[in-house]
LOMI-929273 format. One record per residue (C-alpha): residue number from 1; chain; y, z, x. Coordinates in nm, 2 decimals, decimal comma, m for minus. Example, Ala and Ser with C-alpha at 12.3 -4.5 7.8 and 13.67 -1.06 7.14 Angstrom:
<sites>
(1 A (m0,45 0,78 1,23))
(2 A (m0,11 0,71 1,37))
</sites>
This chain:
<sites>
(1 A (16,49 18,48 13,89))
(2 A (16,32 18,82 13,99))
(3 A (16,49 19,00 14,27))
(4 A (16,30 19,08 14,59))
(5 A (16,26 19,45 14,49))
(6 A (16,10 19,34 14,15))
(7 A (15,85 19,10 14,31))
(8 A (15,75 19,35 14,56))
(9 A (15,71 19,64 14,30))
(10 A (15,50 19,41 14,09))
(11 A (15,28 19,31 14,36))
(12 A (15,22 19,69 14,47))
(13 A (15,14 19,78 14,12))
(14 A (14,91 19,48 14,03))
(15 A (14,55 19,58 13,96))
(16 A (14,26 19,46 14,19))
(17 A (13,89 19,50 14,11))
(18 A (13,59 19,35 14,27))
(19 A (13,70 19,02 14,44))
(20 A (13,90 18,88 14,15))
(21 A (14,21 18,71 14,26))
(22 A (14,31 18,61 13,90))
(23 A (14,66 18,79 13,94))
(24 A (14,75 18,56 14,22))
(25 A (14,64 18,25 14,04))
(26 A (14,97 18,17 13,87))
(27 A (15,15 18,26 14,20))
(28 A (14,95 18,04 14,44))
(29 A (14,79 17,70 14,49))
(30 A (14,46 17,69 14,67))
(31 A (14,35 17,36 14,85))
(32 A (14,01 17,23 14,92))
(33 A (13,77 17,20 15,20))
(34 A (13,58 16,92 15,32))
(35 A (13,28 17,05 15,16))
(36 A (13,24 17,26 14,82))
(37 A (13,04 17,58 14,90))
(38 A (12,96 17,66 14,54))
(39 A (12,79 17,30 14,52))
(40 A (12,61 17,35 14,84))
(41 A (12,48 17,67 14,73))
(42 A (12,40 17,55 14,39))
(43 A (12,19 17,28 14,51))
(44 A (11,98 17,51 14,72))
(45 A (11,95 17,78 14,46))
(46 A (11,82 17,54 14,20))
(47 A (11,51 17,47 14,44))
(48 A (11,46 17,83 14,58))
(49 A (11,20 18,06 14,42))
(50 A (11,41 18,38 14,53))
(51 A (11,76 18,44 14,66))
(52 A (11,98 18,70 14,83))
(53 A (12,36 18,71 14,78))
(54 A (12,50 18,91 15,08))
(55 A (12,84 19,07 15,02))
(56 A (12,87 18,97 14,66))
(57 A (13,19 19,14 14,60))
(58 A (13,24 19,20 14,24))
(59 A (12,97 18,95 14,16))
(60 A (13,24 18,69 14,05))
(61 A (13,09 18,38 14,20))
(62 A (12,75 18,48 14,17))
(63 A (12,77 18,52 13,80))
(64 A (12,91 18,16 13,77))
(65 A (12,63 18,00 13,97))
(66 A (12,49 17,76 13,73))
(67 A (12,11 17,77 13,85))
(68 A (11,96 18,09 14,00))
(69 A (11,61 18,17 14,10))
(70 A (11,44 18,43 13,85))
(71 A (11,44 18,67 14,17))
(72 A (11,80 18,70 14,28))
(73 A (11,93 18,99 14,44))
(74 A (12,28 19,09 14,54))
(75 A (12,40 19,33 14,82))
(76 A (12,76 19,48 14,86))
(77 A (12,87 19,73 15,12))
(78 A (13,21 19,84 14,99))
(79 A (13,14 20,12 14,76))
(80 A (13,41 20,05 14,51))
(81 A (13,27 19,70 14,46))
(82 A (12,92 19,83 14,37))
(83 A (12,97 19,94 14,03))
(84 A (13,19 19,63 13,95))
(85 A (12,94 19,39 14,07))
(86 A (12,66 19,58 13,88))
(87 A (12,83 19,59 13,56))
(88 A (12,87 19,21 13,59))
(89 A (12,54 19,11 13,74))
(90 A (12,27 19,36 13,57))
(91 A (12,31 19,21 13,23))
(92 A (12,22 18,87 13,39))
(93 A (11,89 19,04 13,55))
(94 A (12,03 19,06 13,89))
(95 A (12,01 19,40 14,07))
(96 A (12,30 19,50 14,31))
(97 A (12,20 19,69 14,62))
(98 A (12,45 19,89 14,81))
(99 A (12,39 19,84 15,19))
(100 A (12,58 19,95 15,49))
(101 A (12,69 19,60 15,60))
(102 A (12,69 19,43 15,93))
(103 A (12,95 19,48 16,20))
(104 A (13,19 19,20 16,27))
(105 A (13,00 18,91 16,42))
(106 A (13,22 18,89 16,71))
(107 A (13,17 19,26 16,80))
(108 A (12,79 19,30 16,76))
(109 A (12,71 19,40 17,11))
(110 A (12,48 19,71 17,07))
(111 A (12,51 19,70 16,70))
(112 A (12,37 20,01 16,54))
(113 A (12,42 19,90 16,17))
(114 A (12,34 19,60 15,95))
(115 A (11,98 19,64 15,86))
(116 A (11,91 19,53 15,50))
(117 A (11,68 19,72 15,27))
(118 A (11,43 19,44 15,20))
(119 A (11,07 19,34 15,32))
(120 A (11,00 19,07 15,58))
(121 A (11,02 18,72 15,41))
(122 A (11,15 18,85 15,09))
(123 A (11,38 18,57 15,00))
(124 A (11,36 18,19 15,03))
(125 A (11,74 18,15 15,02))
(126 A (12,00 18,39 15,18))
(127 A (12,37 18,31 15,10))
(128 A (12,67 18,47 15,26))
(129 A (13,02 18,38 15,17))
(130 A (13,29 18,54 15,41))
(131 A (13,06 18,84 15,51))
(132 A (12,95 18,95 15,84))
(133 A (12,58 18,93 15,91))
(134 A (12,32 19,02 16,17))
(135 A (12,12 18,71 16,24))
(136 A (11,82 18,88 16,33))
(137 A (11,81 19,07 15,99))
(138 A (11,88 18,73 15,79))
(139 A (11,59 18,59 15,98))
(140 A (11,36 18,88 15,89))
(141 A (11,43 18,87 15,53))
(142 A (11,39 18,49 15,50))
(143 A (11,05 18,36 15,43))
(144 A (10,91 18,08 15,63))
(145 A (11,09 17,76 15,54))
(146 A (11,36 17,96 15,39))
(147 A (11,74 17,87 15,41))
(148 A (12,05 18,05 15,53))
(149 A (12,39 17,92 15,42))
(150 A (12,71 18,09 15,51))
(151 A (13,08 18,01 15,50))
(152 A (13,29 18,19 15,73))
(153 A (13,67 18,26 15,79))
(154 A (13,72 18,10 16,13))
(155 A (13,98 18,22 16,39))
(156 A (14,35 18,16 16,35))
(157 A (14,33 18,15 15,96))
(158 A (14,62 18,39 15,94))
(159 A (14,83 18,26 16,21))
(160 A (15,09 18,15 15,95))
(161 A (15,13 18,50 15,79))
(162 A (15,18 18,66 16,14))
(163 A (15,48 18,41 16,21))
(164 A (15,61 18,48 15,84))
(165 A (15,62 18,86 15,94))
(166 A (15,77 18,80 16,28))
(167 A (15,44 18,94 16,45))
(168 A (15,29 18,83 16,76))
(169 A (15,00 18,59 16,68))
(170 A (14,68 18,75 16,85))
(171 A (14,50 18,56 17,14))
(172 A (14,19 18,44 17,00))
(173 A (13,92 18,16 17,08))
(174 A (13,97 17,82 16,88))
(175 A (13,67 17,90 16,67))
(176 A (13,38 18,13 16,64))
(177 A (13,14 17,87 16,51))
(178 A (12,95 17,83 16,85))
(179 A (12,88 18,20 16,85))
(180 A (12,75 18,19 16,50))
(181 A (12,53 17,90 16,60))
(182 A (12,41 18,08 16,90))
(183 A (12,34 18,40 16,70))
(184 A (12,11 18,22 16,44))
(185 A (11,93 18,01 16,71))
(186 A (11,87 18,34 16,89))
(187 A (11,72 18,46 16,57))
(188 A (11,48 18,17 16,58))
(189 A (11,66 17,99 16,30))
(190 A (11,71 17,60 16,33))
(191 A (12,08 17,48 16,27))
(192 A (12,08 17,21 16,01))
(193 A (12,46 17,16 15,95))
(194 A (12,77 17,33 16,13))
(195 A (13,11 17,21 16,02))
(196 A (13,47 17,32 16,04))
(197 A (13,74 17,26 15,81))
(198 A (14,08 17,36 15,70))
(199 A (14,21 17,43 15,36))
(200 A (14,58 17,46 15,27))
(201 A (14,70 17,75 15,07))
(202 A (15,05 17,80 14,92))
(203 A (15,20 18,14 14,83))
(204 A (15,49 18,09 14,57))
(205 A (15,71 18,40 14,62))
(206 A (15,72 18,71 14,82))
(207 A (15,52 18,91 14,57))
(208 A (15,23 18,67 14,64))
(209 A (15,24 18,76 15,01))
(210 A (15,25 19,13 14,96))
(211 A (14,97 19,11 14,70))
(212 A (14,75 18,90 14,93))
(213 A (14,82 19,13 15,24))
(214 A (14,74 19,44 15,01))
(215 A (14,40 19,30 14,91))
(216 A (14,29 19,14 15,21))
(217 A (14,41 19,42 15,45))
(218 A (14,19 19,33 15,74))
(219 A (14,36 18,99 15,77))
(220 A (14,66 19,14 15,96))
(221 A (14,58 19,48 16,06))
(222 A (14,93 19,55 16,21))
(223 A (15,08 19,49 15,86))
(224 A (15,24 19,77 15,65))
(225 A (15,49 19,73 15,38))
(226 A (15,73 19,96 15,52))
(227 A (15,73 19,83 15,86))
(228 A (15,74 19,47 15,74))
(229 A (15,98 19,50 15,45))
(230 A (16,30 19,38 15,61))
(231 A (16,12 19,07 15,74))
(232 A (15,98 19,00 15,41))
(233 A (16,32 19,04 15,24))
(234 A (16,47 18,79 15,51))
(235 A (16,18 18,55 15,42))
(236 A (16,26 18,60 15,05))
(237 A (16,62 18,50 15,10))
(238 A (16,55 18,21 15,34))
(239 A (16,61 17,88 15,16))
(240 A (16,37 17,61 15,16))
(241 A (16,05 17,80 15,27))
(242 A (15,91 17,87 14,94))
(243 A (15,63 17,81 14,86))
(244 A (15,49 17,94 15,21))
(245 A (15,22 17,73 15,32))
(246 A (14,90 17,86 15,49))
(247 A (14,65 17,68 15,70))
(248 A (14,33 17,87 15,67))
(249 A (14,03 17,77 15,88))
(250 A (13,66 17,80 15,77))
(251 A (13,32 17,68 15,88))
(252 A (13,01 17,61 15,70))
(253 A (12,67 17,68 15,87))
(254 A (12,32 17,61 15,73))
(255 A (12,02 17,73 15,91))
(256 A (11,65 17,72 15,82))
(257 A (11,35 17,95 15,92))
(258 A (11,04 17,74 16,06))
(259 A (10,74 17,72 15,83))
</sites>
């Protein structure tokens, strides 16, 4: 059996590129949501004449989309991901555009960034998985009758990790789905579906926890390996808690632009 130090060292040294969690696959189990975002997206992409994938990461999911419009474009705001996505998507005829990204949706008062470098009405479908967005910009680049589909990380998705680390769980509203609804409606989009769900994840050892927090660094801004090392060691040695089970909240929002 691997020691605590071995597991932590392995997680710290493990490679990560784009949005590829394959290293974690053998060390975790992922549950399912009441909906399938890939299926919901594929169904609409098959009928669309043009598509924008916001925040494509390394292009992993977009490259696997079974049916894409001939005109498909991807954006990515994080500079290290842009060449990774380009290497994967350009051979498929999908250009990758680096944009500035939108501020977090719950902190957009007086937002000065988030504009997308596309003409008005450029896309019949705008897809967004776990990426912040300016609803007004989404509405602007959608063509009349176009669809916006987004899956977002909801509030309290990381509470179980806070507790594991002995950190105080932040005070947050139960959900920000209503805020997202209001944002798209204020941008003259009509909400077609809005549903919340929870998926259960299991991290099998302390190395999986360290790797996850290293990669998804914004999940718990207070986390640092040095500060939390002893709490992680105590968790590693605690009988009966592995695998650690996480309840992660998501919501799906689908909206349309009037014709």
